Structures are given as structure tokens and as C-alpha cells.
N, C-alpha and C positions, 0 to 999 in steps of 0.2 A: 503494499499499499504505500502511495506517496502523498505528500502534503504540500500544498501550495503555500510558499512562504511569502512571495512578492510577485507582482505582475505589473507590466506597464505596456502601453501601446507607444511604439516608437513613432517619430514623426513621418516615417515612411510607411506607416500601416501595419507593420508586423507586431504581433504580440510576443513579448519576451517575458518568460516566467523563471522564477527561481524556485526549485522544487527539492525537498528532502525526500529520498527514496532510493529505490533499486532501479537503475537504469535498465536491467534486463527484463523488467516489467513494464516498461514503456511501450504504449501502443501507437507511437508516432510513426510516421512512414519509414524513418530511419533512426537508428541510434549511432552515436559515434563511439569507437572503441579507441582507447588510449593504447596504441599499438607500438611495436618496435619495427625497425626498418625490414626485418626479415619476415614479419607477420607470424611469429612463433608465439602462440597464445597460451601462456602458462600461468602467470600470477595475476593478481589485481584484477582491474576491470576486465582485461583480456580473458583471464582465466574463468572469470564469473560468466561472461558472455559464451565462451565455449562450452562450459558445463551445462548451462541452460539451453543454449541454442543448438548443441549437437555437432557432430564430427563434420558435417557437410561444410561448416564455416571454415575449419581448418584446411579441408580438401580444396575448397575454393580459394582460400588464402595461398596456399602452396602453388596452386595453378597460376595465380596472379603474379607471384614473385618470379616463377619460372618464365612467363611470358614477358614481364615488364622489368624485372630486376628489382632491387631493394626499394622500398617506398621512401619518398622524401618528405620533409615537412610540409611543402607547399602543395604537394599532389597526392592526396590520400587515395588509397585503394578502396574498392567496395566489393561486397559479397552480398549473397542473399542473407535473410535473417534467420535461416535455418528453421528451428522450431520456436523462435522467439515471436512475440506478438507484433513486432515491426516487420516491414517488408525487406529491409536492407540494413546492413551494417557497414558503415563507412569507417575505415581503419586510418586513423590520423596518427602520425608519428610526432610526438611532442619532444622537446628538448630536455636533455639531461642537465640538471643544474650544474654549472661549473664549466661547461663546454664552450661558453661565449655566445654572446648575441641571443640570449635565452628569450627576451621579450619578443623580438621579431620572429624568432622561430615558432614561438607559441602562437602568436598572432597569425602566422602563415598557416599553421596547422588548422586553426579555427576558420579562417577564411577559405581555405582549401576544402575544408569539410562542408561549408555552405555552398560552395561552387559545385561540388560533386552533387550535392542534393538538388541544386538547380538544374544541372545537367540531366539528372534523373527525373526532372519535372515533379519533384515532391513538394508537398504542402506543410510537412511538419518534420522536425527533427529535435532529437535530445542529445545534449552534449554532457560528458562528465567533467570533472576537475582534471582536465588533461595535465599530465606530468607532475602532479602533487603527491603521488604515491612514491614508488621506489626511485623515480627520477629526481626526487628531492626539491622540486620547485616550490618555493614558499607560497603557502596556500593564499594569503590575502593579495600578494602580488599577482599570482595567477589569476585570481578573481578579477582584478582590475584589468589585466591584459585580455582575458577572455570576454568580459563584458564590453570593453571598448572595441575589441576586434568585430563582435557582432554588430554593434551600432555603426562602426565604420564601414563594414561590408555592405549594408543596406543603403547608407548614405551615398555610395559610389556607384551603385548598379541597381537596375530594375531586377526584381526577383519574384518568382512564384511562391516563394516560402511565406506562409502566413504565421506560423508558430514555431518558436525556438524555445525549448525547455532546457535550462541548465540543471541537471539532476545530480544532487550530491548525497553521498552515502553516510557519512559520519558527522557527528557533532562538531568536532573542530573544523572541519571543511565548511560546514554550514555556517559557523560563526564568522569565519573569514570571509566567505563570500557575501554574507549579509553586510559586513562592514564595507566591502568593496562596492556592493549594490548601493549603500547609502551614499558613498562618495561619487558614485556615477550619476544617480538619479535624484538626490535630494539636495544637492548643492546649489 
């Protein structure tokens, strides 16, 4: 079960929501997986998606990497949703904290995910707190980057997306993203 924490309608018409819940339960057209460049889904969000969505997601991921090579920050891969309630999983590679240029790489992963969703002609998408787990990106900073990247994406291009849900799993991440939300939308 998920809980709506905050919602705003962007000046471009899209609804942006901050949600506490499990991204694998989201019935949006697509969910975003916090992936690695090789699309080996073992731990964190990726592991949860694979456990709930089934082995087809890993098989399709392996086929993607074989056909296209490692996934970059700006050009996410996509697979079916397997047995998840969503139609697609968009596999975005976030930055590892300490590798340099982390904010730009995280923003590229977010805008790349939205771009893939637009390419698939989707109306709704759910994003996790990309890179805040084992990749070590500070949560509140990630919240500011992710929210700003969503707003910036829609400000720069026409989009068929109508709903973006940022889905957060644990209390520390929720608190950090609520602070970032307040900074972005209440100032």
C-alpha cells in the first residue's frame, strides 16, 4: 500500500506526486529501476523488481545489454514489466557517489527515463530515489536533483506524460525528499 505525501500540478500541466510505498506495487504505465550499467538485478530496488516481476525482466535485460552494450546515465534501457502491475520497467543508471559530476549524472538518469517513457507514449511513471542506496548519493541532495530534473524536463519539451510519482520506501528517504519538496515547491 502506498501513501500520497504531497502533490502539485506543474505549470506545464503534469501532476507530480511524492509517495511513500513500494515501487513494485505501482500500477503506473512504467516504473523506473535504479540499475547498474550491466543490468544485473541483484540488490536494492533492482532485486525487489526482479523478485516481484519475475525472470523475464532479467532475460530481457540481458538481451538489451547484448544488443546495445552497457547502459549509460542518459540513455536508460527498458523491458516489459513481467508480472508487475506496470507495463514497462525503465532501467536508469544513477551515479555512484564520489565518481564525480554526480548531480548531472543523476539529472540525466531522470530526464532519460522520462524521455524513454515519452518514446513509449506512456501517460504515467513512478521513480525511486535513484542512487541513494548502495550508490551512496546523499538522500536530500538526490531529492533536490530528482525533483528539479522532473520540473526541468517538462519545461523544455512537450510530453504526453501526465503523472510522475516519486515513490520512496523508507522513512529516512521520505524525510529527506519531503525537505527537498518543501525547498522546491514552497519557497
